[in-house]
C-alpha positions in Angstrom: -53.0 249.3 149.6 -53.2 253.0 150.3 -51.0 255.4 148.4 -49.5 256.7 151.6 -48.6 253.2 152.7 -47.0 252.3 149.4 -44.7 255.3 149.5 -44.0 255.3 153.2 -40.3 255.3 153.9 -39.0 251.9 155.1 -36.0 251.2 157.3 -34.1 249.8 154.3 -34.9 252.9 152.2 -33.6 255.2 155.0 -30.5 253.0 155.4 -29.7 253.3 151.7 -30.2 257.0 151.8 -28.0 257.5 154.9 -25.2 255.2 153.6 -25.3 256.9 150.2 -25.1 260.4 151.7 -22.2 259.3 153.9 -20.4 257.8 150.9 -20.9 261.0 148.9 -19.2 262.9 151.7 -16.4 260.4 151.8 -16.1 260.7 148.0 -15.7 264.5 148.4 -13.1 264.0 151.2 -11.1 261.5 149.1 -11.1 264.0 146.2 -9.7 266.7 148.5 -7.1 264.2 149.8 -5.9 263.5 146.3 -5.9 267.2 145.4 -4.1 268.5 148.5 -1.8 265.7 149.6 -1.0 264.2 146.2 -1.0 267.3 144.0 -3.7 266.2 141.5 -1.7 262.9 141.2 0.7 264.7 138.8 4.1 263.1 138.6 2.8 259.8 140.1 3.5 256.5 138.4 0.6 255.2 136.3 -0.3 252.2 138.5 -0.9 254.1 141.7 -2.6 257.0 139.9 -5.1 254.7 138.2 -5.6 252.8 141.5 -6.5 256.1 143.2 -8.8 257.3 140.4 -10.6 254.0 139.9 -11.3 253.6 143.6 -12.6 257.2 143.6 -14.9 256.5 140.7 -16.1 253.2 142.3 -16.9 255.1 145.5 -18.9 257.7 143.5 -20.9 255.0 141.7 -21.8 253.2 144.8 -22.7 256.4 146.6 -25.0 257.5 143.8 -26.5 254.0 143.6 -27.3 254.0 147.3 -28.7 257.5 147.2 -31.0 256.7 144.3 -32.1 253.4 146.1 -32.8 255.5 149.2 -35.0 257.8 147.2 -36.9 255.3 145.1 -36.7 251.9 146.8 -40.0 250.1 147.0 -40.2 246.6 148.6 -41.7 243.9 146.5 -45.0 242.3 147.5 -43.9 238.7 146.5 -41.9 236.9 149.2 -39.2 235.5 147.0 -38.7 238.8 145.2 -38.6 240.6 148.6 -36.0 238.2 150.0 -33.7 238.6 147.0 -34.1 242.4 147.1 -33.1 242.5 150.7 -30.1 240.2 150.1 -28.9 242.4 147.2 -29.4 245.6 149.1 -27.4 244.2 152.1 -24.7 243.0 149.8 -24.5 246.3 148.0 -24.3 248.2 151.3 -21.4 246.0 152.5 -19.3 245.8 149.3 -18.6 249.6 148.9 -16.5 249.6 152.0 -14.0 247.2 150.4 -12.7 250.0 148.3 
């Protein structure tokens, strides 16, 4: 396999990068939302404050994970490995929107 073929961007790689970039923008927007509309979450009860912050951190983690996958993802040559990789990537892309 040629080096240019091995590192050619795939559709899944591009999808991970785009979803990760969008999630990073949403992470920044939710941070601004908490800053401006909830006043740094000061004076808020512990439960809602921890809910806001944990969802914010989970969104950051999934955005960074997708961005890194978008930069470095390489499909596996073995069919079973490739199928599991595609399933895991699809699941990871869908799960972040639950938060």
